[in-house]
N, C-alpha and C positions, 0 to 999 in steps of 0.2 A: 132212645137212650142209650148209651154206653157205656161202658162199665164207671161202677161203684168203693170207691177206698176201700181200704179191707174191712172183711166182713167178719173176720171171727180174734183181732187184735185189739189188741189196746187205744193203735192211732187210732183205727177204727173208731173205738166208744167213747176214746177225748176228743174227734171230733165231733160229735154225736153231746159231749156232752157242751161243747162250745158253745152247740147248737142250744141247745133248752137256756144257758145261759142266755146268750144276747136275748131268747127272746121270750122270755121272763122277766130278763134288764131293758128288753128295748119293747116293748108291747108290738108296735109297727115297724122298726124296726123296717127299711126301702133294702132296695135291690141292691144297692152299691154295699149296707154294713152286710151283710146274706154273704154277698158272690166273696165278701175280703173272708169270715169265715169258714168260704170250703174252699179259696185258693190256701190259708194258713193251715189246710189237714189235708192238701195232694189233692182237694175234688178236681171234681170231671169236668170238666173244659168245654164247659158252659159257658154263656152267658144270660143272668138274671134282666126277667124287664117286669118291672110293676108286676103285675100277673101273677111272674111266679115266686116276687114276696111272699105274696098275699099266703100263695097254695101255702110253701116251704115254711111260713107262720104257723095258717091252720093247722099241718100235717107231725109239727113238730110239734103242740103240743100232744099224741100220743102217745112222745119219743116221754113228753116231763113226762106223763101221767107213768108210766115203770119207773122214772128215773126219781121217782116218790115214794118213790114203794124198797118197804125191806120185808117184807112178805115172801117168804122163797113162792108159792102156791100161786099167791094172789099176783103174785108176777113173769107167774111161766105160765097160769090163763093167762094175760092179759098184751104174753108174745104170741101163745097160742093164736089168737082171737086175728093179732097182725101177722101172722106168721095166715092165717085162713085168706084173711082178705087184702092178703097183700104178697102172694107166694112169692121167693125170689124166684132165680135159676143162677146158683154157683157157675161160681166158675173161675177156674185159672187161671188165672195173671203172672206174665216177668211182668212188671216195670222196667226202664230202663235203667241198669247198677240198680234192683236189687233181685231180695230172691221169687224164686216164686208164691205169690200168697189167691188168699178165695175172696173173690172181689161176688157184689152179684151184678147181671145182666138185668134189664125191665127189656122186655117186650118193644119190637120201634111204637108202637100204639101207648103204651103205657106213658105215662105221663112226670112226670119229676115227683110227686108225693105217692107216685105207686117202685119209686127210682125209692124213699127215700126212706121209707118205709118198709119198702121188702129187705133193703138194707138193714136198717135200725134191724127189726125182730131177729137175726140169723145170726150177727153182733152178739148181740144180747142173750140170746137166748146161748153163743154161744160159752161164753162170759158167763154166763149164766149153770151151765153143766158144769164149764169146765172147771169151778170156782165154786157150787155147788149151795150155795148160796147169793144174795146181790149185793153183787164189789160193788156200789156204788152205794150214792146218800147225794145226802141236802149238808151241807157246812154247817158247822155244830156252835161257832161266833159270834154272838150275840152283834146281827144287823147284818150280818154279811146270804147266810142262806144260801151260795152260787152248790150247784152240780158240780160233783167229785168219780171221778172213774177209778175204784179201791184197789191199787197191782200190789200192793204189799204180800209178808206172804203169813208178818206172824198179827198183832193185832191191828181190830177191824178198823180203818181211817177212818176221822172226825171231822176233820177238815179240810178244803181245797186247799188250804195253798202255808206255805211254811212260814208263811207273812202273819194270815187266822193263827195260825196256833203259839206264835210264838207274843199273840196281841190278849188272847187269852192268859198263859203262859204271864206275861207281863198285870197286868191287871189281878193275877189272883195271881199274884208274891205281892201289890204295891197294899190290898183291898187287907193281907195278912199280916205288912207291916205293917197298916192303920193301921187294924182292929188291938195286935199287941207292942 
């Protein structure tokens, strides 16, 4: 395996949220669909096979389990379990036109699952320790439930996108006017 996407910044975490959303929304997502997620987020340059897609979907369930919790202690336990099982080998990497950033590198004989889960554990662990809370979640908009990474500094994020937040505000506004 070669280097993975940034482990300790929101860009890499947005990749994990996108992957989790894809697998949650399309449990049988194929190689082409998952390859698209990797490419949109600057993932490593390898081509996924159908077997890789199955392995990646299965591994993503461990990431979803972390993203589904808002309890800091439970999240830390889950991340530590991933770090124990899939130890990352962090290293500084400079991609063309970008500053140095921390990436993980799996052993040459490690598979896609090891790469994903070691990268996820390192990224989520760094984000949790930097933010001091589970700075991620699932959208509170009715019927959505997509995962997101909370990059805000003030109030906790509740929605995956401005579109969902607006949809909820408009529905509340209409309900208030209909009742009054």
